[in-house]
KOLMARBA-849450 format. One record per residue (C-alpha): residue number from 1; residue in three letters; x, y, z. Coordinates in Angstrom, 1 decimal, decimal comma, padded with zeros to 4 digits. Layout:
<pts>
[NUM; ALA; [X; Y; Z]];
...
</pts>
This chain:
<pts>
[1; MET; [028,5; 011,5; 009,6]];
[2; SER; [029,0; 007,7; 008,9]];
[3; PHE; [027,0; 006,9; 012,2]];
[4; LEU; [024,1; 009,1; 010,9]];
[5; LYS; [024,2; 007,3; 007,4]];
[6; ASN; [023,9; 003,9; 009,1]];
[7; ILE; [020,8; 005,1; 011,3]];
[8; LYS; [019,1; 006,4; 008,1]];
[9; SER; [019,8; 003,0; 006,4]];
[10; VAL; [018,5; 001,1; 009,4]];
[11; PHE; [015,4; 003,4; 009,8]];
[12; TRP; [014,7; 002,6; 005,8]];
[13; PHE; [015,1; -001,1; 006,2]];
[14; VAL; [012,8; -001,0; 009,2]];
[15; LYS; [010,1; 001,0; 007,4]];
[16; ALA; [010,2; -001,4; 004,8]];
[17; ILE; [009,8; -004,5; 006,8]];
[18; TRP; [007,1; -002,6; 008,7]];
[19; TYR; [005,1; -002,5; 005,3]];
[20; THR; [005,2; -006,2; 005,3]];
[21; VAL; [004,2; -006,6; 009,1]];
[22; SER; [001,4; -004,6; 008,9]];
[23; ALA; [-000,2; -006,5; 006,3]];
[24; SER; [-000,2; -009,5; 008,3]];
[25; PHE; [-003,1; -010,6; 010,9]];
[26; TRP; [-000,9; -011,7; 013,4]];
[27; PHE; [001,2; -008,6; 014,6]];
[28; LEU; [-001,5; -006,2; 015,9]];
[29; PRO; [-003,6; -009,1; 017,8]];
[30; ALA; [-000,2; -010,3; 019,1]];
[31; LEU; [000,7; -006,9; 020,5]];
[32; MET; [-002,9; -006,7; 022,1]];
[33; VAL; [-002,5; -010,0; 023,7]];
[34; SER; [000,9; -009,1; 024,9]];
[35; SER; [-000,6; -006,0; 026,6]];
[36; SER; [-003,4; -007,9; 028,1]];
[37; ILE; [-000,8; -010,3; 029,6]];
[38; LEU; [001,1; -007,5; 031,1]];
[39; LEU; [-002,3; -005,6; 032,2]];
[40; SER; [-003,4; -008,9; 034,1]];
[41; PHE; [-000,1; -009,0; 036,1]];
[42; ILE; [-000,5; -005,5; 037,0]];
[43; MET; [-004,0; -005,8; 038,2]];
[44; ILE; [-003,4; -008,9; 040,2]];
[45; TYR; [-000,5; -007,0; 042,0]];
[46; LEU; [-002,8; -004,2; 042,7]];
[47; ASP; [-005,4; -006,3; 044,2]];
[48; ALA; [-003,2; -008,2; 046,1]];
[49; ASN; [-000,8; -005,5; 047,7]];
[50; VAL; [-002,2; -002,1; 047,0]];
[51; ILE; [-006,0; -002,1; 046,8]];
[52; LYS; [-008,0; -002,5; 050,3]];
[53; VAL; [-011,3; -004,7; 050,5]];
[54; SER; [-013,0; -001,9; 052,5]];
[55; TRP; [-012,2; 000,7; 049,9]];
[56; ILE; [-013,7; -001,6; 047,3]];
[57; GLU; [-017,0; -002,1; 049,3]];
[58; SER; [-017,5; 001,8; 049,3]];
[59; LEU; [-017,7; 001,7; 045,5]];
[60; GLY; [-021,0; 000,1; 044,1]];
[61; TRP; [-019,7; -000,3; 040,6]];
[62; ILE; [-016,9; -002,5; 041,6]];
[63; TYR; [-017,6; -006,2; 041,3]];
[64; GLU; [-018,0; -007,7; 044,6]];
[65; ASN; [-018,9; -011,5; 045,1]];
[66; LYS; [-017,5; -015,0; 046,4]];
[67; PRO; [-014,8; -016,9; 044,4]];
[68; GLU; [-017,4; -019,2; 042,7]];
[69; GLY; [-019,2; -016,2; 041,3]];
[70; ALA; [-015,8; -014,7; 040,0]];
[71; ARG; [-015,0; -018,2; 038,5]];
[72; ALA; [-018,2; -018,3; 036,8]];
[73; LEU; [-018,3; -014,7; 035,3]];
[74; LEU; [-014,8; -014,8; 034,0]];
[75; SER; [-015,3; -018,4; 032,4]];
[76; THR; [-018,5; -017,1; 030,7]];
[77; VAL; [-016,6; -014,0; 029,5]];
[78; ALA; [-013,6; -016,1; 028,3]];
[79; GLY; [-015,7; -018,7; 026,5]];
[80; SER; [-017,8; -016,2; 024,8]];
[81; MET; [-014,9; -014,2; 023,7]];
[82; ILE; [-013,0; -017,2; 022,0]];
[83; THR; [-016,2; -018,3; 020,6]];
[84; VAL; [-016,6; -014,9; 019,0]];
[85; ALA; [-013,0; -014,6; 017,7]];
[86; GLY; [-013,7; -017,8; 015,8]];
[87; VAL; [-017,0; -016,4; 014,1]];
[88; VAL; [-015,0; -013,0; 013,4]];
[89; PHE; [-012,2; -015,1; 011,8]];
[90; SER; [-014,6; -017,0; 009,6]];
[91; ILE; [-016,5; -013,8; 008,5]];
[92; THR; [-013,0; -012,4; 007,8]];
[93; ILE; [-011,9; -015,4; 005,6]];
[94; VAL; [-015,3; -015,1; 003,7]];
[95; ALA; [-014,7; -011,5; 003,2]];
[96; LEU; [-011,3; -012,3; 001,8]];
[97; THR; [-012,7; -014,9; -000,5]];
[98; LEU; [-015,3; -012,8; -001,9]];
[99; ALA; [-012,5; -009,9; -002,4]];
[100; SER; [-010,3; -012,5; -004,3]];
[101; THR; [-013,2; -013,7; -006,5]];
[102; GLN; [-014,8; -010,3; -007,1]];
[103; TYR; [-012,0; -007,9; -007,3]];
[104; GLY; [-008,9; -009,9; -008,0]];
[105; PRO; [-006,0; -011,7; -005,5]];
[106; ARG; [-003,8; -008,8; -005,8]];
[107; LEU; [-006,0; -006,8; -003,6]];
[108; LEU; [-005,9; -009,2; -000,5]];
[109; GLY; [-003,1; -007,0; 000,8]];
[110; ASN; [-005,3; -004,1; 001,2]];
[111; PHE; [-007,7; -006,0; 003,1]];
[112; MET; [-005,3; -007,8; 005,2]];
[113; ARG; [-003,6; -004,4; 006,2]];
[114; ASP; [-007,0; -003,3; 007,2]];
[115; LYS; [-006,4; -002,1; 010,9]];
[116; GLY; [-010,1; -002,4; 012,0]];
[117; ASN; [-010,0; -006,3; 011,2]];
[118; GLN; [-007,0; -006,6; 013,1]];
[119; VAL; [-008,1; -004,5; 016,1]];
[120; VAL; [-011,5; -006,5; 016,3]];
[121; LEU; [-009,6; -009,9; 016,2]];
[122; GLY; [-007,1; -008,6; 018,8]];
[123; THR; [-009,8; -007,3; 020,9]];
[124; PHE; [-011,5; -010,6; 021,5]];
[125; ILE; [-008,3; -012,7; 021,9]];
[126; ALA; [-006,8; -010,1; 024,3]];
[127; THR; [-010,0; -010,3; 026,4]];
[128; PHE; [-010,0; -014,1; 026,4]];
[129; THR; [-006,3; -014,2; 027,7]];
[130; TYR; [-006,7; -011,6; 030,3]];
[131; CYS; [-009,9; -013,4; 031,8]];
[132; LEU; [-008,0; -016,6; 031,6]];
[133; LEU; [-005,0; -015,2; 033,6]];
[134; ILE; [-007,2; -013,7; 036,4]];
[135; LEU; [-009,3; -016,7; 036,5]];
[136; ARG; [-006,2; -018,9; 037,7]];
[137; THR; [-005,6; -016,4; 040,7]];
[138; ILE; [-009,1; -016,7; 042,1]];
[139; ARG; [-008,7; -019,0; 045,4]];
[140; GLY; [-011,8; -020,2; 047,5]];
[141; GLY; [-010,7; -022,4; 050,2]];
[142; GLU; [-011,7; -022,0; 053,6]];
[143; ASP; [-007,9; -021,4; 054,9]];
[144; SER; [-007,0; -019,0; 052,1]];
[145; SER; [-009,5; -017,1; 050,1]];
[146; PHE; [-008,5; -014,4; 047,3]];
[147; VAL; [-010,7; -012,6; 044,7]];
[148; PRO; [-009,3; -010,0; 042,7]];
[149; HIS; [-012,0; -007,8; 042,8]];
[150; LEU; [-010,8; -005,0; 040,6]];
[151; SER; [-009,3; -007,2; 038,0]];
[152; VAL; [-012,6; -008,8; 037,6]];
[153; THR; [-014,5; -005,4; 037,2]];
[154; VAL; [-011,7; -004,8; 034,5]];
[155; GLY; [-012,7; -008,1; 032,6]];
[156; VAL; [-016,2; -007,1; 032,7]];
[157; VAL; [-015,4; -003,7; 031,3]];
[158; PHE; [-013,4; -005,6; 028,7]];
[159; ALA; [-016,5; -007,7; 027,8]];
[160; ILE; [-018,7; -004,7; 027,3]];
[161; LEU; [-016,3; -003,0; 025,0]];
[162; SER; [-016,0; -006,4; 023,2]];
[163; ILE; [-019,7; -006,0; 022,3]];
[164; SER; [-019,1; -002,5; 020,8]];
[165; VAL; [-016,4; -003,9; 018,8]];
[166; LEU; [-018,6; -006,7; 017,5]];
[167; ILE; [-021,2; -004,3; 016,4]];
[168; TYR; [-018,5; -002,2; 014,6]];
[169; PHE; [-017,1; -005,2; 013,0]];
[170; ILE; [-020,6; -006,4; 011,6]];
[171; HIS; [-020,9; -002,7; 010,0]];
[172; HIS; [-017,2; -002,7; 008,8]];
[173; ALA; [-017,4; -006,1; 007,3]];
[174; ALA; [-020,6; -005,3; 005,3]];
[175; THR; [-019,1; -002,0; 004,1]];
[176; SER; [-015,3; -003,2; 003,4]];
[177; ILE; [-016,3; -005,3; 000,4]];
[178; GLN; [-018,5; -002,7; -001,3]];
[179; ALA; [-017,1; -001,8; -004,7]];
[180; SER; [-017,1; 001,9; -003,8]];
[181; ASN; [-015,2; 001,6; -000,7]];
[182; VAL; [-012,6; -000,9; -002,3]];
[183; ILE; [-012,1; 001,3; -005,2]];
[184; SER; [-011,8; 004,5; -002,9]];
[185; GLY; [-009,1; 002,5; -000,6]];
[186; VAL; [-007,1; 001,5; -003,7]];
[187; SER; [-007,2; 005,1; -005,0]];
[188; ARG; [-005,9; 006,6; -001,8]];
[189; ASN; [-003,1; 004,2; -001,7]];
[190; LEU; [-002,2; 005,1; -005,4]];
[191; GLN; [-002,0; 008,7; -004,6]];
[192; ARG; [000,0; 008,2; -001,5]];
[193; THR; [002,5; 006,1; -003,9]];
[194; ILE; [002,4; 009,1; -006,5]];
[195; ASP; [003,4; 011,4; -003,8]];
[196; PHE; [006,2; 009,2; -002,9]];
[197; THR; [007,5; 008,3; -006,3]];
[198; PHE; [007,1; 011,8; -007,7]];
[199; PRO; [009,1; 013,9; -005,4]];
[200; GLU; [010,2; 017,6; -006,0]];
[201; ARG; [013,9; 016,7; -005,8]];
[202; ILE; [016,3; 013,7; -005,3]];
[203; GLY; [019,8; 015,1; -005,4]];
[204; GLN; [020,4; 018,0; -007,8]];
[205; ALA; [018,6; 017,9; -011,2]];
[206; LYS; [019,0; 019,7; -014,3]];
[207; THR; [016,2; 021,4; -016,1]];
[208; GLU; [017,2; 020,1; -019,5]];
[209; LEU; [017,6; 016,4; -019,5]];
[210; PRO; [018,9; 013,9; -022,2]];
[211; ASP; [016,6; 011,1; -022,8]];
[212; TRP; [017,4; 007,6; -020,7]];
[213; TRP; [018,8; 005,8; -023,8]];
[214; ASN; [021,1; 008,8; -024,6]];
[215; THR; [024,5; 009,0; -023,1]];
[216; PRO; [024,8; 012,3; -021,2]];
[217; SER; [027,9; 014,4; -021,8]];
[218; GLU; [028,8; 014,2; -018,2]];
[219; LEU; [029,9; 010,5; -018,5]];
[220; PRO; [033,6; 010,0; -018,5]];
[221; VAL; [035,2; 008,9; -022,0]];
[222; ASP; [035,9; 005,5; -020,8]];
[223; TYR; [032,5; 004,9; -019,0]];
[224; GLU; [031,7; 001,7; -021,1]];
[225; ASP; [035,1; 000,3; -020,9]];
[226; ASP; [035,3; 000,3; -016,8]];
[227; LEU; [032,0; -000,9; -015,6]];
[228; TYR; [030,9; -003,4; -012,9]];
[229; SER; [027,9; -005,1; -012,3]];
[230; VAL; [026,5; -005,7; -008,9]];
[231; THR; [024,2; -008,8; -009,2]];
[232; SER; [021,0; -009,7; -007,4]];
[233; PRO; [021,4; -012,1; -004,5]];
[234; LYS; [018,1; -013,7; -005,1]];
[235; SER; [015,1; -013,9; -007,4]];
[236; GLY; [012,1; -011,8; -006,7]];
[237; TYR; [010,3; -008,5; -007,4]];
[238; LEU; [012,3; -005,1; -006,6]];
[239; ARG; [010,1; -003,7; -003,9]];
[240; VAL; [012,0; -000,5; -002,7]];
[241; ILE; [014,9; 001,5; -003,7]];
[242; ASP; [016,5; 003,8; -001,1]];
[243; ASN; [017,4; 006,6; -003,6]];
[244; ALA; [018,9; 008,8; -001,0]];
[245; GLY; [021,1; 005,8; 000,2]];
[246; VAL; [022,4; 005,1; -003,4]];
[247; LEU; [023,3; 008,9; -003,9]];
[248; ASP; [025,0; 008,9; -000,6]];
[249; ILE; [027,2; 005,8; -001,8]];
[250; ALA; [027,9; 007,2; -005,1]];
[251; ILE; [029,2; 010,6; -003,4]];
[252; GLU; [031,1; 009,0; -000,4]];
[253; LYS; [033,1; 006,7; -003,0]];
[254; ASP; [033,3; 009,0; -005,8]];
[255; LEU; [031,3; 006,7; -008,2]];
[256; ILE; [028,5; 006,8; -010,9]];
[257; LEU; [026,0; 004,4; -010,3]];
[258; ARG; [023,3; 003,1; -012,7]];
[259; ILE; [020,3; 001,5; -011,5]];
[260; GLU; [019,3; -001,0; -014,1]];
[261; ASN; [015,6; -001,7; -012,8]];
[262; HIS; [012,7; 000,1; -011,3]];
[263; PRO; [010,3; -001,1; -008,5]];
[264; GLY; [007,9; -003,7; -009,7]];
[265; ASN; [010,5; -005,4; -012,1]];
[266; PHE; [011,1; -009,0; -011,7]];
[267; ILE; [014,9; -009,8; -011,1]];
[268; VAL; [016,5; -013,1; -011,6]];
[269; LYS; [019,4; -014,2; -009,3]];
[270; GLY; [022,5; -013,3; -010,6]];
[271; SER; [021,4; -010,6; -013,1]];
[272; PRO; [022,7; -007,1; -012,7]];
[273; ILE; [020,8; -004,6; -010,5]];
[274; VAL; [023,4; -001,7; -010,2]];
[275; THR; [026,0; -000,8; -012,6]];
[276; VAL; [029,1; 001,1; -011,1]];
[277; TRP; [031,8; 003,2; -012,6]];
[278; PRO; [034,8; 002,9; -012,2]];
[279; GLY; [034,6; -000,7; -011,7]];
[280; SER; [038,1; -000,8; -010,3]];
[281; LYS; [037,0; 000,7; -007,1]];
[282; VAL; [034,4; -001,9; -006,5]];
[283; ASP; [035,0; -004,1; -003,4]];
[284; ASP; [032,9; -006,2; -001,0]];
[285; GLU; [032,0; -003,3; 001,1]];
[286; ILE; [030,6; -001,2; -001,7]];
[287; GLN; [028,7; -004,3; -003,3]];
[288; ASN; [027,2; -005,0; 000,2]];
[289; ASN; [026,2; -001,2; 000,9]];
[290; ILE; [024,8; -000,9; -002,7]];
[291; SER; [022,8; -004,3; -002,4]];
[292; SER; [021,4; -003,2; 001,1]];
[293; THR; [019,6; -000,1; -000,6]];
[294; LEU; [017,6; -002,4; -002,6]];
[295; LEU; [014,7; -004,6; -001,3]];
[296; ILE; [013,8; -007,5; -003,3]];
[297; GLY; [010,7; -009,5; -002,1]];
[298; ASN; [008,6; -012,4; -003,4]];
[299; LYS; [005,5; -010,2; -004,5]];
[300; ARG; [005,0; -006,7; -005,9]];
[301; THR; [003,9; -003,9; -003,4]];
[302; SER; [002,8; -000,3; -003,8]];
[303; GLU; [005,4; 001,3; -001,6]];
[304; GLN; [007,3; 002,8; -004,7]];
[305; ASP; [005,5; 000,8; -007,7]];
[306; THR; [003,3; 003,1; -009,0]];
[307; GLU; [002,0; 000,9; -011,7]];
[308; PHE; [001,1; -001,8; -009,2]];
[309; ALA; [-001,4; 000,4; -007,7]];
[310; ILE; [-002,8; 001,2; -011,1]];
[311; ASP; [-002,9; -002,3; -012,0]];
[312; GLN; [-005,2; -003,0; -009,0]];
[313; LEU; [-007,7; -000,4; -010,1]];
[314; VAL; [-007,4; -001,6; -013,9]];
[315; GLU; [-008,0; -005,4; -012,5]];
[316; ILE; [-011,1; -004,5; -010,8]];
[317; ALA; [-012,4; -002,6; -013,9]];
[318; VAL; [-011,5; -005,5; -016,3]];
[319; ARG; [-013,3; -007,9; -014,1]];
[320; ALA; [-016,3; -005,7; -013,9]];
[321; LEU; [-016,3; -005,6; -017,9]];
[322; SER; [-016,1; -009,4; -018,2]];
[323; PRO; [-019,2; -011,1; -019,7]];
[324; GLY; [-020,0; -013,0; -016,4]];
[325; ILE; [-020,2; -010,0; -014,5]];
[326; ASN; [-020,9; -007,1; -017,0]];
[327; ASP; [-020,7; -004,1; -014,5]];
[328; PRO; [-019,9; -001,1; -016,5]];
[329; PHE; [-020,8; 001,2; -013,5]];
[330; THR; [-017,7; -000,4; -011,4]];
[331; ALA; [-015,6; 000,2; -014,3]];
[332; ILE; [-016,6; 003,7; -014,5]];
[333; MET; [-015,7; 004,3; -011,1]];
[334; CYS; [-012,4; 003,0; -011,6]];
[335; ILE; [-011,7; 005,1; -014,6]];
[336; ASP; [-012,8; 008,0; -012,5]];
[337; ASN; [-010,1; 007,3; -009,9]];
[338; LEU; [-007,4; 006,7; -012,6]];
[339; SER; [-008,1; 010,2; -014,0]];
[340; VAL; [-007,6; 011,7; -010,7]];
[341; ALA; [-004,2; 009,8; -010,2]];
[342; LEU; [-003,2; 010,7; -013,8]];
[343; SER; [-004,2; 014,3; -013,3]];
[344; ARG; [-001,9; 014,3; -010,1]];
[345; VAL; [001,0; 012,9; -012,1]];
[346; ALA; [000,5; 015,3; -015,1]];
[347; GLY; [000,7; 018,3; -012,8]];
[348; ARG; [004,2; 017,4; -011,4]];
[349; SER; [007,6; 017,1; -012,9]];
[350; THR; [008,8; 013,6; -013,9]];
[351; PRO; [011,8; 012,7; -011,7]];
[352; SER; [015,1; 013,1; -013,5]];
[353; ALA; [016,8; 010,0; -015,0]];
[354; TYR; [020,1; 011,7; -014,0]];
[355; ARG; [020,9; 012,8; -010,3]];
[356; TYR; [023,8; 015,2; -009,3]];
[357; ASP; [025,4; 016,1; -006,5]];
[358; LYS; [025,7; 019,6; -005,0]];
[359; ASN; [028,9; 020,4; -007,3]];
[360; ASN; [026,7; 019,3; -010,3]];
[361; ASN; [028,5; 016,1; -010,9]];
[362; LEU; [026,6; 013,2; -012,4]];
[363; ARG; [026,4; 010,4; -009,6]];
[364; VAL; [023,1; 008,3; -010,3]];
[365; LEU; [021,3; 007,2; -013,2]];
[366; ALA; [017,9; 005,6; -012,5]];
[367; LYS; [015,2; 005,2; -015,2]];
[368; PRO; [012,1; 006,7; -014,0]];
[369; LYS; [008,5; 005,8; -014,7]];
[370; THR; [007,0; 008,3; -017,0]];
[371; PHE; [003,7; 009,8; -017,4]];
[372; ASP; [003,5; 007,7; -020,7]];
[373; ASP; [004,2; 004,4; -018,8]];
[374; LEU; [001,4; 005,2; -016,4]];
[375; LEU; [-001,1; 006,3; -019,0]];
[376; ASN; [-000,5; 003,0; -020,9]];
[377; SER; [-001,1; 000,9; -017,7]];
[378; ALA; [-004,0; 002,9; -016,7]];
[379; PHE; [-006,1; 002,9; -020,1]];
[380; ASN; [-004,8; -000,1; -022,4]];
[381; GLN; [-006,6; -002,8; -021,0]];
[382; ILE; [-009,7; -001,0; -020,1]];
[383; ARG; [-009,8; 000,3; -023,7]];
[384; GLN; [-009,5; -003,4; -025,0]];
[385; TYR; [-011,8; -005,0; -022,7]];
[386; GLY; [-014,5; -002,1; -022,8]];
[387; ARG; [-014,5; -001,5; -026,4]];
[388; ASN; [-017,9; -002,8; -026,9]];
[389; SER; [-019,4; -000,3; -024,0]];
[390; VAL; [-020,5; 003,1; -025,0]];
[391; SER; [-020,6; 004,4; -021,6]];
[392; VAL; [-017,2; 003,0; -020,9]];
[393; THR; [-015,6; 004,4; -024,1]];
[394; ILE; [-017,2; 007,8; -023,7]];
[395; ARG; [-016,0; 007,9; -020,0]];
[396; LEU; [-012,5; 007,0; -021,1]];
[397; LEU; [-012,5; 009,9; -023,2]];
[398; GLU; [-014,0; 012,3; -020,9]];
[399; SER; [-011,2; 011,3; -018,2]];
[400; LEU; [-008,6; 012,1; -021,0]];
[401; ILE; [-010,2; 015,5; -021,2]];
[402; VAL; [-009,8; 016,1; -017,5]];
[403; ILE; [-006,1; 014,7; -017,7]];
[404; ALA; [-005,4; 017,0; -020,7]];
[405; SER; [-006,7; 020,1; -018,9]];
[406; ASN; [-004,1; 019,5; -016,4]];
[407; THR; [-001,1; 018,7; -018,7]];
[408; SER; [001,4; 021,4; -020,1]];
[409; ARG; [004,0; 019,2; -021,3]];
[410; ASP; [003,9; 018,4; -025,2]];
[411; LYS; [005,1; 015,0; -024,9]];
[412; ASP; [002,3; 014,2; -022,3]];
[413; LYS; [-000,2; 015,8; -024,6]];
[414; GLN; [001,1; 013,5; -027,6]];
[415; ALA; [000,7; 010,2; -025,4]];
[416; ILE; [-002,9; 011,3; -024,4]];
[417; GLY; [-003,8; 012,1; -028,2]];
[418; GLN; [-002,7; 008,6; -029,1]];
[419; HIS; [-004,8; 007,0; -026,5]];
[420; ALA; [-007,7; 009,1; -027,8]];
[421; GLU; [-007,0; 007,8; -031,5]];
[422; MET; [-007,1; 004,4; -030,4]];
[423; ILE; [-010,2; 004,8; -028,5]];
[424; LYS; [-011,8; 006,4; -031,4]];
[425; ARG; [-010,9; 003,7; -033,9]];
[426; SER; [-012,0; 000,9; -031,6]];
[427; SER; [-015,5; 002,7; -031,3]];
[428; ASP; [-015,7; 003,1; -035,0]];
[429; GLU; [-015,1; -000,9; -035,3]];
[430; SER; [-017,2; -001,8; -032,4]];
[431; LEU; [-020,3; 000,2; -031,9]];
[432; PRO; [-022,8; -000,5; -034,4]];
[433; GLU; [-025,2; 002,4; -033,5]];
[434; GLN; [-024,3; 005,7; -035,3]];
[435; LEU; [-025,7; 007,9; -032,5]];
[436; ASP; [-023,4; 006,3; -030,2]];
[437; ARG; [-020,4; 006,9; -032,6]];
[438; GLU; [-021,4; 010,5; -032,8]];
[439; ASP; [-021,1; 010,8; -029,1]];
[440; VAL; [-018,0; 009,3; -028,8]];
[441; ASP; [-016,8; 011,7; -031,8]];
[442; LEU; [-018,1; 014,7; -030,0]];
[443; ARG; [-015,9; 014,0; -026,8]];
[444; TYR; [-012,9; 013,0; -029,3]];
[445; MET; [-013,1; 016,6; -030,9]];
[446; GLN; [-013,4; 018,2; -027,5]];
[447; LEU; [-010,3; 016,6; -026,5]];
[448; ILE; [-008,4; 017,2; -029,5]];
[449; ALA; [-009,3; 020,9; -029,1]];
[450; ILE; [-007,9; 021,1; -025,6]];
[451; LEU; [-004,7; 019,4; -026,7]];
[452; ASP; [-004,4; 022,1; -029,3]];
[453; GLY; [-005,1; 024,8; -027,0]];
[454; LYS; [-008,3; 025,7; -028,3]];
[455; GLY; [-010,9; 024,4; -026,0]];
[456; GLN; [-011,9; 024,0; -022,3]];
[457; SER; [-012,5; 020,7; -020,2]];
[458; VAL; [-016,0; 019,7; -019,7]];
</pts>
């Protein structure tokens, strides 16, 4: 059983590291270059020991020429590939610069994780490396002559494929920085994060749960008197919490663990990250096991941080609403995608702050992100920066109508109603045209009717 838990912990750790590695330009190209090196050795071995010249001559599509011609061909392909690779890298940097300026620096990770850019760069470098390694094996002396015909043919095939990849890259670079594609990509990432952070069950949960700030009756009487705080080994953002691992530790060691932060919080070195009861049981092994279930990095990621993914859409919308850009259409697209995500959250149960084992014993306390928190993150800044835009104000209310039609919890309806009131007050103060205010009032009344159960969504 302990072996299986160790395997699970290693798998979780590798998965978290893979998230970081996949956002780099070097990993996939390096893997492709390594493959091309291995392929070059295999092809040279086949040419030298397996393939017969007479058999090659019977196939018209196999390259067949003297050493000088083979050298010239491979030199041309290798030189072209490294030149095109430099151009591709330059275009990629320009695209990243435009994305950072127009959409915000937090979106750079999305562009860097783009497998299309990585494959394109890796293709040209891998083809260059392959041709270079084949080129060194060609001999043209009178006493000893060797031309790896099949290897050279594979190099020509790689060159033709590279041309196709270049055509794809030109199209991909032009489409990847379009606002609609950027917003759609961020939205898909947000929905994946929601699916992960709002699971159906983590441990055993009860239907009626006390609020986070209230002490549940299952806590021991001496709970506050026998606590031990496991502190953070370094400063940074909490990226991922291995929830299953935390629950396993609590059950195995007969503990009650309280997670003091949620993904996305910045943690200062030495500050509490998990509080343990009973503190008298805590030893170095327990501290190390608990620390290994929390991954701290130097930046926020969307692995479990739903608000970070929402903030990316909000940042695009706020930048679009700035006076220098003044692009309400992009902001409306962001609002539409936020309404999809929040409707997804509204239709699910919020993860319990209290997690129980199979015997209904309280084991873990973990403050979850609520619908109210996500609604504030999604709409507060857009409402503040878009208060002078009639179209943005109306679309905010229409999005709240869509979300309200998917909401059944009274607490969530109350949060939606509060946002609607703030939007209406802002419109009354900021919109000078009476007819515009009447349009806003119409959407507001439709929303109130839905929240009261007397209307239907539009």
